[in-house]
C-alpha positions in Angstrom: 106.3 148.8 88.8 105.9 148.1 85.1 103.1 150.6 84.8 105.2 153.3 86.6 108.1 152.7 84.3 105.8 152.8 81.3 104.4 156.2 82.4 107.9 157.5 83.1 109.0 156.4 79.7 106.1 158.2 78.1 106.8 161.4 80.0 110.5 161.3 78.9 109.5 160.6 75.2 107.0 163.6 75.3 109.7 165.8 76.8 111.9 164.7 73.9 109.3 165.8 71.4 108.9 169.2 73.1 112.7 169.7 73.1 112.8 168.7 69.4 110.2 171.2 68.6 112.3 173.8 70.3 115.4 172.6 68.4 117.2 171.5 71.6 119.7 168.6 71.0 119.0 167.0 74.3 115.8 165.6 72.7 117.9 162.8 71.2 119.3 161.7 74.6 115.8 161.7 76.1 114.6 159.5 73.2 117.6 157.1 73.7 116.6 156.7 77.4 112.9 156.3 76.7 113.5 153.8 73.9 115.8 151.7 76.1 113.3 151.7 78.9 110.6 150.7 76.5 112.7 148.0 75.0 113.3 146.5 78.4 109.6 146.6 79.3 108.6 145.0 75.9 111.3 142.3 76.3 110.0 141.5 79.8 106.5 141.1 78.3 107.8 138.9 75.4 106.8 141.5 72.8 109.8 141.0 70.6 108.5 142.8 67.6 108.2 146.0 69.7 111.7 145.4 71.1 113.0 145.5 67.6 111.0 148.7 66.9 112.4 150.3 70.1 115.9 149.4 69.2 115.5 150.9 65.7 114.1 154.1 67.2 117.1 154.1 69.7 119.5 153.7 66.8 117.9 156.6 65.0 118.1 158.8 68.1 121.8 157.9 68.4 122.3 158.8 64.7 120.4 162.1 65.3 122.6 163.0 68.3 125.8 162.3 66.3 124.6 164.3 63.3 123.4 167.2 65.5 127.0 167.6 66.8 128.4 168.2 63.3 
C-alpha cells in the first residue's frame, strides 16, 4: 500500500509541474495534496527530516495558491 501511495503521490506531483508549466493555478492544489501524502508516508517511515521538507513545500504551495488569486 505504501508503494502505491508513493506512486500516486509522484503522479500528482508531476501533474502539478505540467499544470505549472501551462500556467494553471490548480498546480498548487495538486502540490498541496502530493506534499501531504508524502509527509504522511515519511512520518510513517520515521523520516522526520523529509516530513519537515514536505511541510515546507506544502506551505510554499499554499502561499503560491494565495498569491495566484490576487
